C-alpha positions in Angstrom: 113.8 82.4 105.5 112.1 85.6 104.4 108.5 85.8 105.3 105.5 87.6 103.6 102.8 89.8 105.1 99.6 90.9 103.3 98.2 94.2 104.5 94.8 95.6 103.5 94.1 99.3 103.7 97.9 99.8 103.2 97.9 103.2 101.5 97.7 105.2 104.8 97.3 105.2 108.5 97.8 102.0 110.4 98.2 99.9 107.2 101.0 102.1 106.0 102.7 102.1 109.4 102.5 98.3 109.4 104.1 98.2 105.9 107.1 100.2 107.2 107.4 98.2 110.4 107.3 94.8 108.6 109.6 96.0 105.9 112.1 96.9 108.6 111.9 93.3 109.8 112.7 92.0 106.3 109.2 90.9 105.3 108.2 90.8 101.7 104.9 92.7 101.4 101.6 92.5 99.5 100.0 95.9 99.8 96.2 96.0 99.1 94.2 99.2 98.8 92.1 101.4 96.6 94.5 104.2 95.9 97.0 102.9 93.4 99.2 106.0 93.3 99.7 106.0 97.1 100.4 102.2 97.1 103.0 102.5 94.3 104.7 105.4 96.0 104.9 103.4 99.3 106.1 100.3 97.5 108.9 102.3 95.7 109.9 103.8 99.1 110.0 100.5 100.8 112.0 98.7 98.1 114.5 101.6 98.1 115.0 101.5 101.8 114.9 97.8 102.4 116.0 94.6 100.7 112.5 93.3 100.1 110.0 92.6 97.4 106.7 94.4 97.3 103.6 93.5 95.4 100.8 96.1 94.9 97.2 95.1 94.4 94.7 97.9 93.7 91.4 96.6 94.8 88.4 97.4 97.0 87.9 94.6 99.6 84.2 95.1 99.1 84.5 93.8 95.5 84.4 90.0 96.0 84.9 89.1 92.3 87.8 91.5 91.6 89.4 90.6 95.0 89.2 86.9 94.3 90.6 87.4 90.8 93.5 89.6 91.8 94.5 87.4 94.8 94.1 84.3 92.6 96.6 85.7 90.0 99.4 85.8 92.6 102.2 83.3 91.9 102.5 80.3 94.2 105.4 82.0 96.0 103.4 85.1 96.8 100.6 82.9 98.2 102.9 81.8 101.0 101.5 84.5 103.3 102.8 84.2 106.8 100.9 87.2 108.3 97.6 88.7 107.2 96.7 92.1 108.6 93.0 92.9 108.0 93.3 96.6 108.4 90.9 97.9 105.8 88.0 99.5 107.6 86.1 102.8 108.1 83.4 104.7 109.8 80.8 106.8 107.9 78.7 109.4 109.7 77.9 109.9 113.4 74.1 110.0 113.5 71.5 108.5 115.8 69.9 105.4 114.4 66.7 107.2 113.3 68.7 109.7 111.2 71.3 107.3 109.9 72.2 107.2 106.2 71.6 103.6 104.9 74.3 104.1 102.2 76.8 104.7 105.0 75.6 101.6 106.8 76.1 99.5 103.7 79.6 100.9 103.2 80.6 100.1 106.8 79.1 96.6 106.8 80.5 95.8 103.3 84.0 97.0 104.3 84.4 96.2 107.9 82.7 92.8 108.0 82.3 91.4 104.5 85.6 92.7 103.1 87.4 91.3 106.0 85.7 88.0 105.4 86.4 87.9 101.7 90.1 88.4 102.2 90.3 86.0 105.1 88.5 83.2 103.2 91.1 83.3 100.5 94.3 83.8 102.5 93.3 81.4 105.3 92.9 78.7 102.7 96.6 79.2 101.7 97.6 79.2 105.4 95.6 75.9 106.0 97.5 74.3 103.2 100.8 75.2 104.8 99.6 74.5 108.4 100.9 77.9 109.6 100.1 81.6 109.6 99.0 84.5 111.7 95.8 86.6 111.1 95.6 90.0 112.7 92.2 91.7 112.7 92.0 95.4 113.4 89.0 96.0 115.6 88.3 99.0 117.9 87.3 100.1 121.3 83.9 100.3 119.4 84.0 96.5 119.3 84.1 96.3 123.1 81.7 99.1 124.0 78.9 101.1 122.3 78.9 104.9 122.3 76.3 107.4 121.4 75.6 107.6 117.6 78.2 104.9 117.0 75.4 102.3 116.4 76.3 100.6 113.0 80.0 101.2 113.2 80.1 99.7 116.7 78.0 96.8 115.4 80.6 96.1 112.7 83.5 96.1 115.1 81.6 93.9 117.6 81.2 91.5 114.6 85.0 91.7 114.1 85.5 90.8 117.8 83.2 87.8 117.4 85.0 86.7 114.2 88.3 86.8 116.1 87.0 84.2 118.5 85.4 82.2 115.7 88.5 82.1 113.5 90.6 81.1 116.5 88.3 78.1 117.0 88.0 77.1 113.4 91.7 77.5 112.5 93.0 75.9 115.7 93.5 72.4 114.1 95.7 74.0 111.5 98.1 75.8 113.9 97.1 79.3 112.7 97.2 82.2 115.2 94.5 84.8 115.3 94.9 88.1 117.1 92.5 91.0 117.6 94.0 94.5 117.9 91.5 97.1 119.3 92.7 100.7 119.3 91.1 103.6 121.0 91.5 107.1 119.6 94.2 107.0 116.9 94.8 110.1 114.8 94.8 109.0 111.2 92.5 109.7 108.2 89.8 107.8 110.2 87.9 110.9 111.3 88.3 112.7 108.0 86.7 109.7 106.3 84.0 109.6 109.0 83.1 113.2 108.4 83.5 112.9 104.6 86.4 115.2 104.2 85.5 117.8 106.8 89.0 118.2 108.2 88.1 120.9 110.7 85.5 118.7 112.3 87.8 115.7 112.2 90.6 117.7 113.9 88.3 118.6 116.8 88.0 114.9 117.7 91.6 115.0 118.9 91.6 118.5 120.5 93.0 118.8 124.1 94.7 115.4 124.4 97.4 113.3 122.8 95.9 110.5 120.8 97.6 107.3 119.6 99.4 107.4 116.3 99.5 104.7 113.6 103.0 103.7 114.6 101.8 102.8 118.1 99.4 100.2 116.7 102.0 98.9 114.2 104.4 98.3 117.0 101.7 96.5 119.0 101.0 94.3 116.0 104.7 93.5 115.6 104.9 92.5 119.2 102.1 90.0 118.7 103.5 88.6 115.5 107.1 88.3 117.0 106.1 86.1 119.9 107.5 82.5 119.9 105.6 79.9 118.0 103.9 78.5 121.1 102.5 82.0 122.2 99.5 83.7 120.7 98.3 87.1 121.8 94.5 86.6 121.6 93.4 90.2 122.2 95.0 93.6 122.7 93.1 96.8 123.7 95.2 99.9 123.3 94.2 103.3 124.5 95.8 106.7 124.8 96.7 107.5 128.4 94.0 110.3 128.3 91.2 107.9 127.3 89.5 105.6 129.9 86.9 104.0 127.6 84.9 104.6 124.4 83.3 107.8 125.8 85.6 109.3 128.4 88.6 111.3 127.4 90.5 113.8 129.6 91.0 117.0 127.6 93.1 119.9 128.7 
């Protein structure tokens, strides 16, 4: 039987890589993101390359009302979500706490924590009704350690780490798996977003070493999802070989 995966932040980076990986495995896909043109382009590509159906939902996960409405309008068949990948997330700025931009803080908290919760609240309800499902929450090494000037971003990813554990407890009676995936340095649009479009500054983040790429994380997610029914991968911390922790990277 064909399964369905819902992926947030699907227009680029890890979300897009997951869309390709799960399409290759024959999953129907619900692609959620803010950039409609990119989502439609991805959907067309996937439907051309694979025998699957793809549904596109243009919505910002921070917008609780619109998100609730758009997910609510899905047909009963599309609500049979087997895998939820909570990938939408970002970092804004890299300032010490006394110089932080409170608008940036709101954006990170609203996206990384509240947006994840809004999506999970709705989709987990569908999973509970079916007594099965798998929730993948994309965290970060920043959810395991705190680094200089990472303050609020690290706090949001620590919250995701706590929510992984809480969801696993709350959803245990319903047979729903919960997995936390925590990447180290991955070269995607992440740093461009953090530095608000400053591509030169973003590029320097990855100078002198080989970072992870989005496909590395997508493959790790697929590994977790493809385990037998009695096996759950609770937590996975994935780093480039050149990175020892949140702060220490060997650069050539």
